[in-house]
MIDOSE-1310 file (N, C-alpha, C; in nm, 2 decimals, decimal comma, always signed):
residues 102
mlva	+0,08/-0,12/+0,00/+0,00/+0,00/+0,00/+0,09/+0,12/+0,00; +0,07/+0,21/-0,10/+0,15/+0,33/-0,11/+0,07/+0,45/-0,04; +0,15/+0,51/+0,05/+0,09/+0,62/+0,13/+0,15/+0,75/+0,08; +0,06/+0,85/+0,05/+0,11/+0,98/+0,00/+0,14/+1,07/+0,12
lplf	+0,26/+1,12/+0,13/+0,30/+1,21/+0,24/+0,26/+1,35/+0,20; +0,22/+1,43/+0,30/+0,19/+1,57/+0,27/+0,32/+1,65/+0,24; +0,31/+1,74/+0,14/+0,42/+1,82/+0,11/+0,43/+1,94/+0,20; +0,55/+1,95/+0,27/+0,57/+2,06/+0,36/+0,63/+2,18/+0,28
fsep	+0,69/+2,15/+0,17/+0,75/+2,26/+0,09/+0,67/+2,27/-0,04; +0,67/+2,39/-0,10/+0,60/+2,40/-0,22/+0,69/+2,34/-0,34; +0,82/+2,35/-0,32/+0,91/+2,29/-0,42/+1,02/+2,22/-0,35; +1,00/+2,09/-0,30/+1,10/+2,03/-0,21/+1,23/+2,00/-0,28
ittl	+1,24/+1,96/-0,40/+1,37/+1,93/-0,46/+1,45/+2,05/-0,48; +1,39/+2,16/-0,53/+1,46/+2,28/-0,55/+1,51/+2,34/-0,41; +1,42/+2,33/-0,31/+1,46/+2,37/-0,18/+1,58/+2,30/-0,13; +1,58/+2,17/-0,14/+1,69/+2,09/-0,09/+1,82/+2,12/-0,17
tdya	+1,81/+2,14/-0,30/+1,92/+2,17/-0,38/+1,98/+2,30/-0,34; +1,90/+2,40/-0,32/+1,95/+2,53/-0,28/+2,02/+2,52/-0,14; +1,96/+2,45/-0,05/+2,03/+2,43/+0,08/+2,16/+2,36/+0,07; +2,17/+2,26/-0,02/+2,30/+2,19/-0,05/+2,40/+2,29/-0,11
iale	+2,36/+2,38/-0,20/+2,45/+2,48/-0,25/+2,50/+2,57/-0,14; +2,41/+2,61/-0,05/+2,45/+2,70/+0,06/+2,55/+2,63/+0,14; +2,53/+2,51/+0,18/+2,63/+2,44/+0,26/+2,76/+2,42/+0,19; +2,76/+2,39/+0,06/+2,88/+2,37/-0,01/+2,96/+2,50/-0,02
slvf	+2,89/+2,61/-0,04/+2,95/+2,74/-0,05/+3,02/+2,78/+0,08; +2,95/+2,75/+0,19/+3,01/+2,78/+0,32/+3,13/+2,70/+0,34; +3,13/+2,57/+0,30/+3,26/+2,49/+0,31/+3,37/+2,55/+0,23; +3,34/+2,59/+0,11/+3,44/+2,65/+0,02/+3,50/+2,78/+0,09
agll	+3,41/+2,87/+0,14/+3,45/+2,99/+0,20/+3,54/+2,96/+0,32; +3,50/+2,86/+0,40/+3,58/+2,82/+0,52/+3,72/+2,77/+0,48; +3,72/+2,69/+0,38/+3,85/+2,63/+0,34/+3,94/+2,74/+0,28; +3,89/+2,84/+0,21/+3,97/+2,95/+0,16/+4,01/+3,04/+0,28
wqkp	+3,93/+3,06/+0,37/+3,96/+3,15/+0,49/+4,07/+3,09/+0,57; +4,08/+2,96/+0,58/+4,18/+2,89/+0,66/+4,32/+2,89/+0,60; +4,33/+2,94/+0,47/+4,47/+2,94/+0,41/+4,56/+3,03/+0,49; +4,68/+2,98/+0,53/+4,77/+3,07/+0,61/+4,83/+3,19/+0,53
drhp	+4,85/+3,17/+0,40/+4,91/+3,28/+0,32/+4,81/+3,33/+0,23; +4,70/+3,40/+0,28/+4,59/+3,45/+0,20/+4,63/+3,57/+0,12; +4,62/+3,55/-0,01/+4,64/+3,66/-0,10/+4,51/+3,75/-0,10; +4,52/+3,88/-0,12/+4,40/+3,96/-0,11/+4,29/+3,91/-0,20
avqg	+4,32/+3,85/-0,31/+4,22/+3,80/-0,40/+4,14/+3,69/-0,34; +4,20/+3,61/-0,25/+4,13/+3,50/-0,18/+4,01/+3,56/-0,09; +4,04/+3,68/-0,04/+3,93/+3,74/+0,05/+3,81/+3,78/-0,04; +3,84/+3,82/-0,16/+3,73/+3,85/-0,25/+3,65/+3,72/-0,28
wvva	+3,71/+3,61/-0,30/+3,64/+3,49/-0,33/+3,57/+3,43/-0,20; +3,62/+3,46/-0,08/+3,55/+3,43/+0,04/+3,42/+3,50/+0,04; +3,43/+3,63/+0,01/+3,30/+3,71/+0,01/+3,21/+3,66/-0,10; +3,26/+3,62/-0,21/+3,18/+3,56/-0,32/+3,11/+3,44/-0,27
flgv	+3,18/+3,34/-0,21/+3,12/+3,22/-0,16/+3,02/+3,24/-0,05; +3,05/+3,34/+0,04/+2,95/+3,37/+0,14/+2,82/+3,43/+0,08; +2,84/+3,52/-0,02/+2,72/+3,57/-0,09/+2,64/+3,46/-0,16; +2,70/+3,37/-0,22/+2,63/+3,26/-0,28/+2,56/+3,18/-0,17
aiaa	+2,63/+3,15/-0,06/+2,56/+3,07/+0,05/+2,44/+3,14/+0,10; +2,45/+3,27/+0,12/+2,33/+3,35/+0,17/+2,22/+3,35/+0,07; +2,26/+3,37/-0,06/+2,15/+3,37/-0,17/+2,09/+3,24/-0,18; +2,17/+3,13/-0,17/+2,11/+3,00/-0,19/+2,02/+2,96/-0,07
algg	+2,06/+3,00/+0,05/+1,97/+2,98/+0,17/+1,84/+3,05/+0,16; +1,85/+3,18/+0,12/+1,73/+3,26/+0,10/+1,64/+3,21/-0,01; +1,71/+3,17/-0,12/+1,63/+3,11/-0,24/+1,57/+2,98/-0,20; +1,64/+2,90/-0,13/+1,58/+2,77/-0,08/+1,46/+2,80/+0,00
twha	+1,47/+2,89/+0,09/+1,35/+2,93/+0,18/+1,24/+2,98/+0,10; +1,27/+3,06/+0,00/+1,17/+3,12/-0,09/+1,10/+3,00/-0,17; +1,17/+2,91/-0,21/+1,11/+2,79/-0,28/+1,03/+2,70/-0,19; +1,06/+2,71/-0,06/+0,99/+2,63/+0,04/+0,86/+2,69/+0,09
tpad	+0,84/+2,82/+0,06/+0,73/+2,89/+0,11/+0,59/+2,84/+0,05; +0,50/+2,82/+0,14/+0,36/+2,78/+0,09/+0,30/+2,91/+0,03; +0,20/+2,89/-0,05/+0,13/+3,00/-0,12/+0,06/+3,09/-0,02; +0,03/+3,05/+0,10/-0,05/+3,13/+0,19/+0,04/+3,22/+0,28
wpep	+0,17/+3,22/+0,25/+0,26/+3,31/+0,33/+0,22/+3,46/+0,29; +0,24/+3,55/+0,38/+0,22/+3,69/+0,35/+0,31/+3,74/+0,23; +0,26/+3,82/+0,15/+0,33/+3,87/+0,03/+0,46/+3,95/+0,07; +0,45/+4,03/+0,18/+0,57/+4,11/+0,21/+0,69/+4,01/+0,26
tirl	+0,65/+3,90/+0,32/+0,76/+3,81/+0,36/+0,82/+3,74/+0,24; +0,74/+3,70/+0,15/+0,79/+3,64/+0,02/+0,88/+3,74/-0,05; +0,83/+3,86/-0,06/+0,91/+3,97/-0,14/+1,04/+3,99/-0,07; +1,04/+4,00/+0,07/+1,16/+4,02/+0,14/+1,27/+3,91/+0,12
lwqg	+1,22/+3,78/+0,11/+1,31/+3,67/+0,09/+1,37/+3,69/-0,05; +1,29/+3,72/-0,15/+1,34/+3,74/-0,29/+1,44/+3,85/-0,30; +1,41/+3,97/-0,24/+1,50/+4,08/-0,25/+1,63/+4,06/-0,18; +1,62/+3,99/-0,06/+1,74/+3,95/+0,01/+1,83/+3,86/-0,08
mvla	+1,77/+3,77/-0,15/+1,84/+3,68/-0,23/+1,91/+3,75/-0,35; +1,84/+3,85/-0,41/+1,90/+3,93/-0,51/+2,02/+4,01/-0,46; +2,00/+4,07/-0,35/+2,11/+4,15/-0,29/+2,23/+4,06/-0,25; +2,21/+3,94/-0,20/+2,32/+3,85/-0,18/+2,39/+3,81/-0,30
lgla	+2,31/+3,79/-0,41/+2,38/+3,76/-0,54/+2,46/+3,88/-0,59; +2,42/+4,00/-0,56/+2,50/+4,12/-0,59/+2,63/+4,12/-0,51; +2,62/+4,08/-0,38/+2,74/+4,06/-0,30/+2,84/+3,96/-0,36; +2,78/+3,85/-0,40/+2,86/+3,74/-0,46/+2,93/+3,79/-0,59
sfgm	+2,85/+3,86/-0,67/+2,91/+3,91/-0,80/+3,03/+4,01/-0,77; +3,01/+4,09/-0,66/+3,11/+4,19/-0,63/+3,24/+4,11/-0,58; +3,22/+4,01/-0,50/+3,33/+3,93/-0,45/+3,40/+3,86/-0,57; +3,33/+3,81/-0,66/+3,39/+3,74/-0,78/+3,47/+3,84/-0,86
lags	+3,41/+3,96/-0,88/+3,49/+4,06/-0,96/+3,61/+4,11/-0,88; +3,60/+4,13/-0,75/+3,71/+4,18/-0,67/+3,82/+4,07/-0,67; +3,78/+3,95/-0,65/+3,88/+3,84/-0,64/+3,95/+3,82/-0,77; +3,88/+3,84/-0,88/+3,94/+3,82/-1,02/+4,03/+3,94/-1,05
vlst	+3,99/+4,06/-1,02/+4,07/+4,18/-1,04/+4,20/+4,17/-0,96; +4,18/+4,14/-0,83/+4,30/+4,14/-0,74/+4,40/+4,03/-0,78; +4,35/+3,93/-0,84/+4,45/+3,82/-0,88/+4,51/+3,84/-1,02; +4,46/+3,93/-1,10/+4,51/+3,95/-1,23/+4,58/+4,08/-1,25
vp	+4,54/+4,19/-1,18/+4,60/+4,32/-1,20/+4,71/+4,34/-1,09; +4,83/+4,37/-1,14/+4,94/+4,39/-1,05/+4,93/+4,51/-0,96
């Protein structure tokens, strides 16, 4: 007998994938931060990975939200995710520039 479980997330696979990306990005940021001889470019990439981790966590939460959540809450999650992606983009740009420009 097959029993259907109720869905707690509106998009469970996307939610779990986003949370996995957030965890992976935190691991990468932590590994880079632990380098004893950190080049300034590495700090940019740490910021980039932290931005991706925040964006993925907020995006996963956004994908998990049921349809009956208040609109301002859903909008705040989305806007926070977009801002975190901007932080990630800045970190990638800074890390790339610092590693290539003398």
